[in-house]
Each structure stands twice: as structure tokens, then as C-alpha cells.
N, C-alpha and C positions, 0 to 999 in steps of 0.2 A: 517817318519815312513812309511813302506810299508808291505804288507802281500802278501806272495806267496802261492796261493792255489795249492795243488798238490795231486795226488793220482793215483790209478790204473785205467787203461782204460781211459775213457773220463770223469772222475770225475771232473777235473778242468773245462773242457768245459761246463759241465752241471751246475756247480755252477755259472760260468760266465753268462750263459744264464739266470739263475734265478735272479742274482744280477742286471743285466742290464735291465731285465723286470721290476723289482720293483723300482730300484734306478737310472737307467741310468748308463753309464760307470763311474767307479771310477779309475782314473789313478794310484792311489797308490796300487791297487790290481793287481797282476800279476798272470797268470794262466799257469801251466805246467802239461800237461798230461804225464803219464807213460804208453804208449801203447805197445802192443805186438810188439816185434822187436826192441824196443828202448833199448840200452844198458845202464848199470849203468854209464858208462863213459860219454855217451851223456847226461844223466840226470844231472850228476855232472857239465858238461860244461854249461848247461842252468842255473843251480843254481848259478854257479860262475859268470856268466855274469850279473845276476840280483844283486848279492852282490857286484859287482865291484865298485859301486859308494860309498860304505861305509855307506849308510843309515841304520838306525835301521830297522831290518827285523824280521818278525815272519813268520815261515812256518806253514801253516794251512793244515795238512795232513789228509787223509782219515782214515788210520789205524795205531795204535801204533805198531811198530815193522815191518811194511811193508817196502818194498824197498824204496819208496819215503821218508818215515819217516827216515829210517836209513841213506840214502844218504844226506838228509837235515842236520842231526846231524853231520855227518862227514864233509861236506862242510862248514857248519857254525861254526865249531870249532875254526877257526882262526879269526872269526869276534867277536869283543868285545861286540857288542850289537845286538845279534841275539838270537832267541828262536824258539823252535819247539814244536807244539802242535798237538794232534791227536784226532779225534772223535768229534770235535766241530761241531756245527750245523749252518745252513744258517742264522737263526735268530741272532745268536751272531755276525756273520760276517757283516750282514747288519747294526746291531746296532753300531758297531765300525767303519764301513766303512767311514762314513762322518767325523769322528774325525781324520783320518790319516794325513791329510795335516798339521794340527796344533798340533799334539800329541807330547808332550814334555817329557813324562816319558820313561822308558826303555822298551826294547822289552820284558823282563821278566814280567814287569807290564802288558803289553798288553796281553801277553800269559795268565796270571792269569785272566784278565778281560774276555777274550774269553771263558775260561773254566767256570768261574762263570756264565756268561750269558747263556752258553749252558745248565748248570744244571738248572737254573731258567726257561729256555724256554722249557725244556723237560717235557711234560705233557701227560696225558691220558684222554680220554673221557670214562666215565663209564655210561652205560645206566642203569637207575633205573626204575623199574616198580612201579608206584605209584597207590595205590588202591584208588578208589573213595569212599567217605563216603556215607552212606545211605541217608543223608539229602542234598547231593549236587544236586542242581537243575540248569541244564544248558539249560533249555528250552528257555531262552531269549538270548542265546549266552554266551559270556565270562562273 
């Protein structure tokens, strides 16, 4: 199983930098930028080269409906075990990254796992103002 991280600009390069800082290199994760001046045909060729070995593959794209997403859908159409996801987060990629070498389920299963982990990992911090009670005495510290 492998994952192809792709997106507009240097999205893939940025994700690679983060993954490698936190986990070190993961050989089953490939990175393909779609930078200004790169044609759809060039992007297709990079995707086809990665798919050539026939491994189960999940494309991890920045935006649903963007060019990298659409080209991944088109190029992976002839691959029996490929899936395409968009909008997943770095936490989900890191969590599945170490499983890739021995992952035995389908690309569709991995895609669903990435989506589920992204939903769970999407959080917010809300600052709340706590009022002190009249009888709170902090004169001796905590």
C-alpha cells in the first residue's frame, strides 16, 4: 500500500517536510506537487509512473474537485485498487503512515480510514472565561 500526497503549489512538499520532521521518511508515501507551469499531462505522467507497479494506492489530495484530485481520479480509473481522497489532514496521514508497509486491506478501506481519522482529529480550542468565586483564596499559590 502506498499514499500519493498531491496538491496545488508546494502542498505535497510542505506535507513531506512535516511528515519527515515528525516521523522520518516513509518510503510508501510519495509526494507530487502541482506547481505553476506544470501541465495536466505532466501530472498524469507522474501519477502513472507511481501506479506502474500495481500496488494499492490512495491519492491524498488538497482539494476536492481541484486539478490534482481530478487527474488522480482519471489516472487511477484503470487501477483495480486505487482510491482518491481530498481534504484529509496531516494527523490522519501520520497515523496511517506506519501501517502502509504491512497494510492488507483495500485502498478504499484506507481512504475511509484517512477520512475518519481526519474528522476525529479536527478540533477547536475555545477560550472560556472562568469567574473566581468569592471564597477562592489563592494567597498560598495553587
